[in-house]
N, C-alpha and C positions, 0 to 999 in steps of 0.2 A: 569512389574515393573511399578507402578502407575505413572500418569503424575507428581505429586507432588514430588515425590523420583527423580525423572529423571529431574525436574525442579533444586531440590534442588543441587544436583550433578553437574549440569551444570554451577549453578551459585556459587558453593566453590570450582570446579578444578580450579585449577589455575597451568600451565604446561608452558617451554619453547615454547614448539608446538605450545599449545593455544594461546599464546603470538604473536606467529610470523602469525599464521593465520589470527588474530583479525588484524595486521597490513595489512593483503591483503582483508579483506573482508569491514571492518570497516569504513575507513581512507580514502578511494579513494576521498569522494566529499572535505573535508576540508582540504585534504594534498593537493591538489593542487590548491588551491587559493593563492599560493603565484607568481602563474604565471601570474595573473592578478591586485591583488589587490593594492599594491603598483602605479603599472602603472594607476590605476583610481583613487586612490587619487591623485597624482599630476599632471594628464591628462594633461593641456595644460597652467598649471601657472608656473610661473619661480620658478625655487627651491630653498628654504629659510631654514634656520636652524628651523623657527617656524613652519612652513608647514611639514618638515619631522619628525621633532621631537614631534610634535602635532599629525601627522598620526600613529608613531609609537606607541603614548601613548594610543591613541584609540583604535589601533588594540590588544595592550596587556592586556588592562581592558576589552576589548569585548570578547577576547577569555579565559581570566579571569573568567567574571562577567555570561557571556553568557554561554560558553561552558562547563567550568569546574564547577563552582557552579550550574548553572541550570540544566543542561543537564547531566555531567559526575557523579555530586553528587547526586542531589535531584532524576531528574526524571529517570532514572535509576533505583533507587529504586521501582518505580511503574511498578513491571514486573505482567504481567498475565502468571503465572504458565512459567514463564524465558520468557516470549515473551514480544517485546514490540514496539512502535509504536504507533502512535493515534488512533487508532481502536482497538488496545487491551486494551490502556488506556479507551476508551469507553465502551469496552464490559466489564471493571472493574467497571466504575462507573453507569453503567446503572441500577445496584441491588440497587442505592436508589431512585429506580423509578421517578425519574424527568425527565420529557417527554421532556424539552427542552433542553436538552444537546445534543440531535441528532444533534442539529444544527450546534455547534461548531465543530463536529465529521464529518460533511460532509462537513462542510467549508473546515476544516483542513486538510481533506484528500485528497478533488478535489484541493487544492492549492498546497499540497504536488505533486501530481500525476503531476500537469502543468507546474511547476519549474522543475521534471525529464525530459522533453521535452528539456529545454534548458540549462542542464547541461554538454548533452555529447557534441554539438556543441562548447559551450563554452571552456570546457575543452581541446577538440582535436582543436580546431583553435588557441589557445592561444600557445599551443607547437608548432604545425605546421607552425606557424607564424615566428618560431624561422631560418626559411630555408632561410627567407630574408636576414639574415646576410650576406650569400654567394651569393643570387641570389636576387638581390632587386624586380625584375618583374614576379616571380616565380608564376603562377595562384595558391593559395592554397584553392579555393574553390572544383577543383576538387578531390583534393586530399582528404579534409578532409571529401567527401561525401563518397569518395572511402573507406576510414578506416572505417565509422561509417556504410556500408553497410556489411563490412565484419565483423564487429562486431554483429550487429543483424544477420548475416547469421549463426553464429555458436551458437545461443542461442538453437534453436532446438537439438544441441547433450549435452546439459547443462554445467555445467562450472567446474565438476571434475577435467577433465585433465588439463584446462587450470589454476584453482586454484593451482594447484601444484606449478606453476608456479608464481601466485600472490604474496603470501608471500615474496619470496624471493625477487622481483622485487621491491615491495613497502619497504622491508629493504633499499635494494641500494637506491632508491627514498630519503627517509628520513633521510639518513646518508649524500647523496650527499646535500640537504637540509643546514644540521647541518654543516658538512662542508665550504660548500662554503660562509656561514652565517657568520661561526668561522675566517677564513680567511680575511675578509672585516672588521670586527669588532676590529681585531688587528692594522687597520690602523687608526681607528679612535675610542677612546674609549669613546666620548661624547655621542654617541646615549644611552649609559647606564640611563642618564639623563630623559627618555622618560619614564622610570618606575614612575615617578613623575607624578601624574596625573593631574598637574597643566597644566602640557602641553595640555593634552586632550582638559581641560576646556577651554584655551587659543584657542586654533585653534576653536572651536565650536562659541565661545561667539566673536569672533575677525573677523576681515578680511581677514584676512591671505591668504585664498586661493581663494578670490573672491565668494566661496559659502557657508562660516561661518558653521551655522548647519547644512547645508543641504551635509556638504561632508559624513555626517555619512550613506548616500546611499551607497558611496564606501567604508568604513570603514567595512557595515556590508556584505558585501562580503565573508571576511574572517572566520565566522561564519555559512554560509548558509548549510554546511555540518553538523551541530548539530544534527538536525532533522532524519536527514537518519543514524547517527550513532545511535539514540533512536529506529529505525525501526527495524535496523539489531539486536538488541540485542542478539535476539532467537540464531542465529549463533555461538557466542561465550561464552556469558555469561558477567555476570556484572562485577568478580571480572578480567579477562582478559583485557576487555577494561580499569577498571580504572586504573590496573597497565601499559598497555601501553600506555595510553594516557598520562603518565608523561614524557616519551621519545617522542612521539609522537609534544606534545606540545613544548617541548626544543627545538625541531628541527624545529619548524615553527617558533619560538620567533626567534632563531638564524638568520634565514634566512630571517625573514624581517628586524630584526637590520642590517644584512649586507646589504641589499638593502639600507636601510638608512645610513649607514657609506658609501657606496660609493656616493651614493646621496649627500650628504653634503660635497665632495670633489669637488663638480660642483655647490655650491650655486651659483645664479645671471644669470644659463643657464635655459633653458626648456628641456625636455627630446627630442625634435625634433634637438636641436643643439648639442648633443652628439655624431654626425657623425654616427648612423647606421641609416639604411632603417626600422629597425623592433624597435623603440624606448621602450625596456620592459629592466625595472632594474634587472629583474630575470636574464636577459640573459647579459646584460651589463657588469654586475660584475665579468663575468665569464671568465677565462685567454682564451686568444683567440685559445691557441692549444684544449682547452677542451671544447669548443662551440659546434661541431658537437655529440660530448657524450653525452652531455648534453642537445641537442635537441633530440636523441634518447631516453634517460631514459624519458625525459619529456614525449614524446608521448606516450610511453608504460604507463605510471603512471595517461596517462589523460585516457587512453581506459580502465585501470583498474576503473579509477572512474566512468566513463560512465558503465561497467560492475554492480558496486554495484548498481546504480540507476536502471538500466534496471529489475534487478532481483527484487529489493525491490518495482517496480511497478509491477509486476508479482503479490508479495506477496500481496499487497496493494488492488489489483484487485479481489483477490480470497476471501481474507478476508470482501470485500464489495459485494461480490456475497454470502457469507455465513449468512452476517446480513441483506441479501435483502436491499441493497444499489444499487446492480449493476444487469442488466440482466444475465442470465447463459450463460457461453463461454466456447469451450472449452479449456479444462486443458489437458496439458502433462506432464507424469513426465520422463524426459530424464534420470534421475540415480536413484538410490536408498538411494540417501542423504535426510536424512528427511529435511521437508521445500522446497526443491529445484523444482520448477517448471515451464513450459514452458506456456503461452499464447499465440497461433501463431495470434491472431488477435490481440490483444494488441501490439505485438511485432511490427508486421508492421505498425499499427497506429502511434506508437511511431518513428518509422524509418521515415515515412512520417512528422510526427510533423517535427522530427530533418531538415530533408531536407528542408523543408520550412521554418524553423529559419536561415538554413546557407546561404540559397538562399536572402532572405528577406534584412538581415543583413549585409551578406558580410562577414565584418572584427569581432575578438572578441572583438575590444574596443567599436564598436556597441552594440553588445550583453551586455554588461556589465548593458548599460542603460536599458534595459530589465529584469536584472536578479535581484533576492531579493525582489522583491513587492509582489509576490504571498507567497514567502516563510514566508515572517513574517507575513502573516496572518497565515499562519499553526502556527507558533510558539506562537502566542496571544492564537489560539485555544486549544492549547497545555496546555498552562498556566490557560486557564477556566476551564476546565478539570481537571488538576493537582490542582487545589483548591478543587474542590469536593472528588478527592481519599483523600488528606489530612485530610477534615472533614471526611470522611468515615474511616478512620484510626484513628479516635478520638486524631489527635495532638492538641493542645491547640490553640485556638484563637490568643493570643498574639505572637504564633509562625509563624501561618498561614496568616495574617494580613500584616506584614514588609513584607512577602519574597515575595504573590501575588503583594503585591503596588510594589515593587520595582521591578519585574519582568515587569508589566504594562506599568510601566513607563518608562522603556527601550526601549521596544516591541514598546508602541504607538509612541517612537522618533524615533526610527529606521522606521516606517510606514510613518509617518510626511515627515522625509528626503528624503523616496523612493520614496512618492507620484508624485517627481516632475519629476520622472522618468517616468510618465504615459504616456506622450504625444512623450517621445523619445523613445518609443517601450515599455514600460511597460504593455501597454493596450492589446500585444500578448498575455502574460501569463495568464492576467485578464481574457481576452476573452474567453482561452481554460478554466481557470478556472471556469467561470461562465457555459459552456455547459457541464464541467464534473458534477459540483452543481445541475444543469438543470436534469440532467441525474437520477444523485441518487436518487434527492428528487424525482422525477415524480416516479420513481419505486418502491422510499418505501410508499408512499403516495397512490398511486394505489394497492399494497397489503394489504395497511391499510381499503382500501374502501373496496376492495374485502372480506378482511377476516368480515367487520360489517355487510357486507348483506350476509353471507355464512349463510343459517340454518344449526342450529345443532340441532339433536335428540337424544333420546336414546334408545341405542343399545336392552338394557331389553325390550323395547315395539316390538322389529321384531325379538327375538329369535325364538319365538314359529314356524312363517310362514317360515323362512329361516330352519330349522330343517326339516319341511315338505316339503318343496321346494325341498329339496337335495334328498330326497326319493320320490317325485313324478316322477315316472314312464312315466307320460303323455306328459311331456315337454322333448324332448330333450335335453342331457348333451350339455353344453356348454367347461364344462372343469373340470378336475380331481379336481386339485386346483384354485381355483380365488382368484387373488388376487388385491387389491384396495390400492394407497396410500393414506392417511388423512391427514388432517392440524389440526383434531381435537385434542388437549392437554392431553382430559381426556379419560380415555380407556372404560369408559362407556359411551361414546358420539361419533357419527358419523355424517357426514353429511347430510342432506337427499337427495341430488344430488346420494351420493351412492345410498341408499335406493330405491332411482327413477329407475335408472340404471339397479340396480338387479332385483325388481319385475316388473316395469313396461315399460321401454324402449322396453325391451324383456325379459323376462325372464329370467335370466340365472340360471341355476341348476348346482349346481357341488356339490361334495362331501366334501371338505373344503372351504370355507371362510377364507382368510386372510385378514387382517385390519395392514397395517406397517404405521408409524410414524416417522419421523427424528426430534429430537430435536437437535436443534445447542446449543452447551454450551458456556458460558462466558470465557470459556479456549480455549487454543489454540489446544492441541493432549490430545483426547481422543474417545476411543473405544470400548463401554458398549452398552449391550443390555437386556431388559426386555421382557419377554414372561406372555402375561394375559391369558388364557384358559375361552373363555365365556362360553363356550357349549362344551361339551368334544368330541371331535374325530370330529368337524362339523364346529366351529369358533375360530379362535385364534388372537389374536393382538400381534404384535412385537412393540415394541419402540426403537428406536435407540440412543444412545446418543453420537454424534459427536461434537470434539472440532470445535470451527470456521476456522481452519487451515487444517482440515482434508478433503480429498476427498471423494464426496458420490458416492458409488460404491454398489448401492444396489443389482444386479443382484450377485457378489460377497459374500456381506454380507451375505444376505438371503440363499445362498446355506451354509453357515457355519453354520448358525444358524438351518437350517433343518436338516443338518448332527449331529449336538449336541445334537437335540431334538430327531433325529432318534436312536443316541446311548444312550440315557437316558429313551428310549421305552416309550417316551410321546408322538409321533405322528406315524401313520404307512403311509407312503406314495405311496405305492405300488397301482399302477392301480386298480380301482375297476370292471374293465370290468373284466368279470369270465375268458375270455380266457388268458389274460393278467396278471391276477391276479395269475393263477395256476403257470405261469413261473417265477413271481417275475420280471416283467415288472414295472419300475417306471411313475407313472402317469406324464401327462402331467400340467403344472404349465401355466396360462394365467393372463397376467397383465393388467388391465381397467385402464385407465388415462382419465382424462376426460380436455377437451380444452376448454377453457371457451370465450364466444364471449357475446357482450354488447348487451343484449336485446334491443328491438323497443319500448317494454312495458315500459322501465325504464323512470323515471319521475326525472331528474338530475337535479342539478343546474348547473349553466355557470362553475363554476368553476371543479365540479367533469368531465362535460363533456370534458374540454381538457385534465385533467389529465389522465382518462380513454381512450380517443383517442391517446394521446400521449404513454401510456403504450402498445397499443395493436400495435401501429405501430413500436416500440421498439422490438416486441414480436417477431415481423417477421425476426428481422435479429439476433434473439438470438437463442439458442441451444433450440432444442427442448425438449420438458420435459421428454420423454424416455431417450434422451443420457444425458440428465442433471441430470438423476438418475442413468446413468450407465447401462440401461435394454438392454437386447438385443431386439431389435425392431422385430424380427420374431415371439416372443411370447407377444407382445403387442398392444393392441388394443386401437386405440384412441376416444374416445366418444366426439361429441360437445355439451356443455351445456350451457344454456342462463344464463348470469348476471344480473338478475334484482334490480336494484337500484331503490328504492322508489318506489315498487310496486303500481299502481295506484289504487285509491279506486273501488269498485265494481260498476259496472254500473246497473242503475236501467232500466229495460224496463217491459212497459206494454203489455202485449197480448191481440191482438185483436180477434175477430171471421170474 
C-alpha cells in the first residue's frame, strides 16, 4: 500500500476505538492543565468576581481561538502524508525553495524539545502535591523524582502494553473533570457570564489582579499542549482528533468553570486562607471523601501526559536526524507499532533535565514561572511556516492575511506577557532551547559547508579504468563486492574521494562495484529503491528513497535489493574465485566509508572554523557512520579523508642549482 493511501485511510477512518486511543495519546499535556492554570491565575491575589470571571473568559477564548481554531481546524489540515509537527510542516514548505524557512523550523523544534523537559515535572509535581491535603509536611521531591525515574525506565520496553491502559485512564480523567466541574457550576450559574469576552478585556486592561496584561502568562498555560497535539497527529488521524476534541474541550471548560464557581463562593479571600496546606482550586472543589481518589487519578493522568511528551521528543529527534539537524544517535524499535521508537541517549538526557528542573524549582508553583515561554516561541514559528503552507496551497491572500495577522497578534501578546517570566525561571527553558538551537544550526551548517567543498566527478570518465581494474590479476583482490556510500544525488556522478579511494589510496580490485545513495524524502513513510546499471555486471548504483521517519537500515535493505536482483537474473553474486564458484559459494561484500577530518591545508574563515570544530567535537559523541547506516561492522572499512576548505593557492617555487 502506498504512503498516500495509508495516510488517506488514517485520516478518513473514524471509529470508537480510534477516538478512545486519541484520548490516551493526544491530550495528555493539554488535558492536565486544569491542575495548575486557575491556581496560577489567582496566585496570591484576593479572589474577586472580576478576577475569576476575567480569568475564565481568557481561558475560554484561548481554548476557542488558539487550540480549536488554529490547531484543531487550520493546522491539522497541514499534514505531511498523515504526519504532523513542526518538522513535518517544514518538510512540506521546503518545496517552496525558500532557504530561510529553516530558521523557524530549528527555533520551533528546539523550543518544543526544551518545554518537553519541564512538562513531566510540572504535571507530576502538581498531582503529587495534592497529598499535602492529608500530610502537610510530606516531602514531594523524592516522590516526583521516583515517579519520573520509573516513567523513563519503562520507555525501553515501548508503550504498547502501557498504551492499552492509557486510553481508559484518560477517559476516566476527562469524565472526572467534567463531573467535578458540573457539580460546582450548579452552585453558581453566574460563571457562564465568563463566555462574554468583555470580562477577558476588562481583566487584561484593568488592575483587577495587580498583573493586568501580564496575567496572559498564566492564561497561556491552558493551551501549551496544542503544539504536542499537532505533533502526535500521525498516531490517530485528523478526524479522530477533531471529533474527540469536542468532548475534551467540554470537559476542560466545565472543570475550569467549576473551579471558578468554587472560587466565587470565597470572594474576598486568598487561596492561602481557604484552610488547606495545598491551596489548589482543582483539589479544593472536590468533596473531602473523593480527594484521595482524585489525587491518584490526577497522578496517573500526569504520568500519561509526560509519556506523550517523551514519545513526541523521540519522534522529533528522529525527524531532526533525517533532516540533517541532529547528530546520528542510536535508535531502538521496541515494538512493531509504526512510528514507535526509543532513543536511549535522549531518554536519559530528558530524565536528567527533568530531575534538574524538580531540584531547582522544588514546587510546581515555581515551575509555572518557567513554563510556557519556550512553547510560545514554537507556536509563533508554526504560524510563520503555516503562512507559507497556505501560500503553497494557493489559498487567496485575503483569507491568509487576517488569519496570520490575528494569530501573530495573539501569540506575540502571549510572548510579551511571558517575557516577565524570564527572571522567575523562564531563562531555564530558553537556555535549554538555545543549546538545542546551537546544536541543530551547527550540524546543519557543517553538513552544508562540507557538501559545498566536496568535489564531484563524472562516473563516465572512470568507467574504463574501473572495468580494467576489476580484471587486473596483478592487483590482489580486495573484495568480490565493494560497496561505497555516496552523497551524490545524480546517478552519473560520484565524489572524487570515492575514486581516489578505489584507484589511488590503495588500488581496490573487486568483481562488482556498488554505489549506494540514500534520499530522505519530504514525506514520513516511504521505502522505495531504484537500480542503475552503469557497466553491466561491473558497476551498479542503488538509490534508496526513504521517508523522514523511516529507520536507515542499509544492511537489511541492501540484502533485499540483491535478493530481488538475483531473482530477476540481473546480477550474479556468486564468488568469482574458481573453487568457490564451482560450489556456488556467495561472494563477500565489503563496505568502505570515509571519515572526514579538517585538513591543515584549509584556509577557513573564523566562522567556518568555529562551525567545523564544533561539528567534529559533536561527531565524536554521535553514532559512527557504520552504526548510523545500520551496517555490520565486521564488513566495514573506515578510511580517513581530509576535508579541504578553501584550498590554498598553488605555491610558486624557484629551483636553484
